[in-house]
C-alpha positions as CSV (number, residue, x, y, z in Angstrom):
1,M,17.7,-16.5,-31.3
2,P,15.7,-12.9,-30.8
3,R,14.7,-12.4,-27.2
4,S,10.9,-12.7,-28.2
5,A,11.1,-15.8,-29.6
6,C,13.1,-17.1,-26.7
7,T,10.3,-15.8,-24.2
8,A,7.7,-17.2,-26.4
9,R,9.0,-20.7,-26.5
10,L,9.5,-20.7,-22.8
11,L,6.1,-19.6,-22.3
12,I,5.1,-22.6,-24.6
13,W,7.2,-25.0,-22.6
14,S,5.6,-23.5,-19.2
15,I,2.0,-24.1,-20.3
16,A,3.0,-27.3,-21.5
17,A,4.0,-28.5,-18.3
18,L,1.4,-27.4,-16.7
19,C,-1.4,-28.6,-19.0
20,M,0.5,-31.8,-20.5
21,A,2.1,-32.9,-17.4
22,P,2.6,-36.6,-18.7
23,L,4.3,-35.5,-22.2
24,A,6.1,-32.6,-20.7
25,A,7.8,-35.4,-18.2
26,R,9.3,-37.0,-21.3
27,A,10.3,-33.9,-23.2
28,D,14.3,-34.8,-22.2
29,N,14.0,-37.6,-24.4
30,L,12.4,-36.2,-27.5
31,T,14.4,-35.7,-30.3
32,P,14.7,-32.3,-31.9
33,D,11.9,-32.7,-34.5
34,Q,9.9,-34.4,-32.0
35,R,10.6,-31.3,-29.9
36,K,9.7,-29.0,-32.9
37,E,6.3,-31.3,-33.2
38,F,5.5,-30.8,-29.7
39,E,6.0,-27.1,-29.7
40,G,3.9,-26.7,-32.9
41,I,1.1,-29.0,-31.0
42,V,0.9,-26.8,-27.9
43,H,1.2,-23.7,-30.0
44,D,-2.0,-24.7,-32.0
45,Y,-3.9,-25.6,-28.8
46,L,-2.8,-22.5,-27.4
47,V,-4.0,-20.5,-30.1
48,D,-7.3,-22.5,-30.6
49,H,-8.1,-22.1,-26.8
50,P,-6.6,-18.9,-25.6
51,E,-8.1,-19.1,-22.5
52,V,-6.4,-22.0,-21.4
53,L,-3.4,-19.4,-21.4
54,L,-5.4,-16.7,-19.4
55,E,-6.0,-19.4,-16.8
56,A,-2.4,-20.2,-16.3
57,I,-1.5,-16.3,-16.0
58,Q,-4.4,-16.0,-13.5
59,A,-3.2,-18.9,-11.5
60,V,0.4,-18.0,-11.5
61,G,-0.6,-14.3,-10.4
62,D,-3.1,-15.5,-7.5
63,K,-0.3,-17.5,-6.3
64,Q,2.0,-14.6,-6.1
65,K,-0.6,-12.8,-4.5
66,N,-1.4,-15.1,-1.9
67,A,2.1,-15.7,-1.0
68,A,2.7,-12.0,-0.6
69,D,-0.2,-11.7,1.5
70,G,1.0,-14.2,3.7
71,T,4.1,-12.5,3.8
72,A,2.7,-9.4,4.7
73,A,0.1,-11.3,7.4
74,T,3.3,-12.6,9.1
75,V,5.1,-9.1,9.2
76,L,2.1,-7.6,10.9
77,K,2.1,-10.2,13.5
78,D,5.6,-10.0,14.3
79,R,5.9,-6.0,14.0
80,R,2.4,-5.0,15.5
81,Q,3.8,-2.6,18.0
82,E,6.0,-0.8,15.3
83,V,2.6,-0.5,13.5
84,V,0.1,0.1,16.1
85,N,2.1,1.8,19.1
86,D,4.9,3.4,17.4
87,P,5.6,6.7,19.5
88,Q,6.7,8.9,16.8
89,S,3.2,8.5,14.9
90,P,0.6,10.9,15.3
91,V,-2.6,9.7,16.9
92,A,-6.0,11.1,17.0
93,G,-9.4,10.1,18.6
94,S,-9.0,8.1,22.0
95,P,-5.7,7.6,23.0
96,K,-6.8,4.3,24.8
97,G,-9.3,3.5,22.5
98,D,-10.7,-0.3,22.2
99,V,-10.0,-0.4,18.5
100,T,-7.0,1.1,16.6
101,L,-7.0,2.2,13.1
102,V,-3.8,3.0,11.4
103,E,-4.0,4.7,8.0
104,F,-1.0,4.8,5.7
105,F,-1.6,7.9,3.3
106,D,0.1,10.7,1.2
107,Y,-1.2,14.6,1.4
108,R,-0.9,14.5,-2.6
109,C,-3.1,11.1,-2.9
110,A,-6.8,12.1,-4.2
111,Y,-8.0,8.9,-2.7
112,C,-6.9,9.9,0.5
113,K,-8.5,13.3,0.1
114,K,-11.6,11.4,-0.6
115,T,-11.6,9.2,2.6
116,E,-10.7,11.9,5.1
117,P,-14.0,13.3,5.3
118,S,-15.2,9.6,6.4
119,L,-12.3,9.6,8.9
120,E,-13.3,12.7,10.5
121,Q,-16.8,11.6,10.7
122,L,-15.9,8.4,12.3
123,L,-13.5,10.0,14.9
124,A,-16.8,12.4,15.6
125,D,-19.2,9.4,15.9
126,D,-17.0,7.0,17.7
127,H,-15.2,8.0,21.0
128,Q,-13.4,4.4,21.5
129,L,-11.7,4.9,18.3
130,R,-8.1,5.5,18.0
131,L,-6.7,6.5,14.5
132,V,-2.8,6.3,14.4
133,Y,-1.2,8.4,11.0
134,K,1.3,6.8,9.0
135,E,2.8,9.4,7.0
136,F,3.9,7.4,3.4
137,P,4.9,9.8,1.2
138,L,4.8,7.8,-2.0
139,L,4.1,10.3,-4.8
140,G,7.2,12.3,-4.9
141,P,9.4,14.8,-3.6
142,T,6.4,17.0,-3.0
143,S,4.8,14.5,-1.0
144,E,7.9,13.8,0.9
145,I,8.3,17.7,1.6
146,A,4.5,17.7,3.1
147,A,5.3,14.7,5.2
148,H,8.5,16.4,6.5
149,A,6.4,19.6,7.4
150,A,3.5,17.4,9.1
151,L,5.7,15.8,11.5
152,A,7.7,19.3,12.2
153,A,4.0,20.7,12.8
154,R,3.7,18.1,15.5
155,L,6.5,19.7,17.3
156,Q,4.6,23.1,17.4
157,G,1.5,21.0,18.7
158,K,-0.3,21.7,15.4
159,Y,-0.1,18.5,13.7
160,D,-4.0,18.2,13.6
161,A,-4.5,21.6,12.3
162,F,-1.9,20.9,9.8
163,H,-3.1,17.5,8.8
164,G,-6.7,18.5,8.4
165,A,-5.9,21.7,6.5
166,M,-3.8,19.8,4.0
167,M,-6.5,17.0,3.7
168,A,-8.8,19.8,2.7
169,A,-6.5,21.7,0.3
170,Q,-7.5,21.1,-3.5
171,G,-5.6,21.8,-6.8
172,N,-2.1,21.5,-7.5
173,I,-0.1,20.8,-4.0
174,D,3.5,22.3,-4.5
175,D,6.1,23.8,-2.0
176,A,4.3,26.9,-1.7
177,A,0.9,25.4,-1.1
178,I,2.3,23.4,1.9
179,Y,4.0,26.4,3.4
180,G,0.7,28.5,2.6
181,V,-1.3,26.0,4.8
182,A,1.6,26.0,7.5
183,S,1.1,29.7,7.9
184,S,-2.5,29.5,7.7
185,V,-2.9,27.4,10.7
186,G,-0.5,29.4,12.8
187,L,2.8,27.5,12.1
188,D,6.0,29.5,12.7
189,L,7.5,28.9,9.3
190,D,11.1,29.3,10.3
191,R,11.5,26.8,13.0
192,L,9.1,24.3,10.7
193,K,11.6,24.5,8.0
194,Q,14.4,24.3,10.5
195,D,12.7,21.3,12.1
196,M,11.8,19.7,8.9
197,N,15.6,18.9,8.4
198,S,15.6,17.0,11.7
199,T,17.3,13.5,11.1
200,D,14.6,12.1,13.4
201,I,11.9,12.9,11.1
202,D,13.9,11.8,8.1
203,Q,14.4,8.6,9.6
204,Q,11.0,7.8,11.1
205,L,9.7,8.7,7.3
206,K,12.3,6.1,6.0
207,A,11.1,3.5,8.6
208,N,7.4,4.2,7.4
209,L,8.0,3.6,3.9
210,A,10.1,0.4,4.9
211,L,7.2,-1.1,7.2
212,G,4.7,-0.1,4.4
213,K,7.0,-2.3,1.9
214,A,7.1,-5.0,4.1
215,L,3.3,-4.9,4.9
216,N,3.1,-5.2,0.9
217,I,1.2,-1.6,0.9
218,P,1.9,-0.6,-2.7
219,G,-0.4,2.6,-2.5
220,T,-2.5,4.9,-0.2
221,P,-4.4,5.1,1.2
222,A,-4.1,1.9,3.0
223,F,-5.7,0.5,6.4
224,V,-4.6,-2.1,9.5
225,I,-6.9,-2.9,11.7
226,A,-7.1,-6.1,13.8
227,D,-5.3,-8.6,11.5
228,Q,-6.4,-7.0,8.5
229,I,-4.7,-5.0,5.9
230,V,-6.8,-3.5,3.7
231,P,-5.8,-1.2,0.6
232,G,-7.7,1.4,-0.9
233,A,-10.3,4.1,-0.3
234,L,-13.0,3.1,1.6
235,D,-16.6,4.8,2.3
236,L,-18.0,5.3,6.0
237,A,-19.9,2.4,5.7
238,S,-17.0,0.2,4.8
239,L,-15.0,1.3,7.6
240,K,-17.9,0.9,10.3
241,R,-17.8,-2.4,9.3
242,L,-14.3,-3.0,9.8
243,I,-14.4,-1.5,13.0
244,T,-17.3,-3.1,14.2
245,T,-15.6,-6.5,13.4
246,A,-12.6,-5.5,14.7
247,R,-14.6,-4.5,18.0
248,G,-16.3,-7.9,18.1
249,E,-13.2,-10.0,17.6
């Protein structure tokens, strides 16, 4: 039997189990002709009522998402120190702030760049905010090079300058653009390139990627604050609400 036919029959029986449980429970006792008739009834019902199939698919999706969110919440609780206080992660704002906001980001992510001005405004306005940067290069080899360069820039005391310039950079971000930004903020390029090959930096980025996966973070930007994991670009008002809520807790 073709795979598509097998999949269709499996789907029919799955929906039948959900929608017609009493009859489906006796399916093993049906003759081949009865099973065929039963499948025909279910098929016709789904054709006439496609909303039932959509509701079932949505229910499965919701169940999977809730399970993933629950797992991520447990990971956040168990690995909070790694998320919030990893000494290898750059920090902006107040080192001893009363609220910590963690950002997972990629220098080639347009939504991260869109969010950056709001983060800069937050840091200017809120002197009790602690912002932790998690380099999270998901968008290919160039993103990985940029993340390596950023962490290598930290070794020259210029992480903030490099980070800000990279976030402000427009157009195609390639290797030349990355090193151009590095030069523009006064980095020693020869030392930078040497430090970029550091095993420590490579391990740090791998740890960030593994942590993001464990937290069920599929893309950038994504934020962690208190016990919440908030994916997607956020405007200034939304970020302020998160911080106010966390501060109240």
